[in-house]
C-alpha positions in Angstrom: 30.2 -80.4 -243.4 32.1 -81.6 -241.1 35.1 -79.9 -240.0 38.5 -81.4 -238.9 40.6 -79.2 -236.7 44.5 -80.4 -237.4 47.3 -79.0 -235.1 50.0 -77.9 -237.4 53.1 -77.2 -234.7 53.4 -79.7 -231.6 56.7 -80.4 -229.9 56.7 -84.0 -227.6 59.2 -84.1 -225.2 61.7 -87.2 -225.4 63.0 -86.8 -222.4 62.2 -86.7 -219.1 64.3 -82.7 -218.1 62.2 -81.4 -221.6 58.6 -79.7 -221.1 56.7 -81.7 -219.2 53.4 -80.0 -221.5 55.4 -81.7 -224.3 55.1 -85.1 -223.4 53.0 -87.2 -225.5 50.1 -88.3 -223.4 50.0 -84.7 -222.0 49.8 -83.6 -225.9 47.1 -86.1 -226.2 44.9 -85.1 -223.5 45.0 -81.5 -224.0 43.8 -82.4 -228.4 41.2 -84.7 -226.7 39.8 -81.8 -225.0 40.4 -79.2 -227.1 38.4 -81.4 -230.1 41.7 -81.6 -232.1 42.0 -84.4 -234.3 45.5 -84.3 -235.4 48.5 -82.8 -235.2 51.6 -82.6 -237.1 54.9 -83.4 -234.4 57.9 -83.8 -234.2 60.8 -83.8 -231.7 62.8 -81.0 -229.5 66.5 -80.8 -230.7 68.1 -83.4 -233.4 70.0 -86.6 -233.6 69.3 -90.0 -234.3 69.0 -91.0 -230.5 66.0 -88.3 -230.0 64.5 -89.7 -233.2 64.5 -92.8 -232.4 63.0 -92.1 -229.1 60.3 -89.8 -230.7 59.5 -92.4 -233.4 58.9 -95.2 -230.2 57.0 -92.4 -228.1 54.2 -91.5 -230.4 54.0 -94.6 -232.2 50.6 -95.8 -230.3 49.0 -92.2 -232.0 49.7 -93.0 -235.4 46.4 -92.1 -236.9 46.5 -89.2 -234.3 49.9 -87.7 -234.4 51.8 -87.1 -237.7 55.6 -86.7 -237.3 57.8 -84.2 -238.8 61.3 -84.9 -238.0 
């Protein structure tokens, strides 16, 4: 049987001043190191501009990161 590991609660930084370990590249690196196949992700905070930036950041990883905003 093949299992898929999905992390259901991951924050993504949309600004340089937010948590460095939540930068999208770091999240992907950590997912790879821990054999996590997919993650449900969302930004810190809210607002239209933050949502737009969030969508832009995760777009290259749409096969692994599923937005919840």
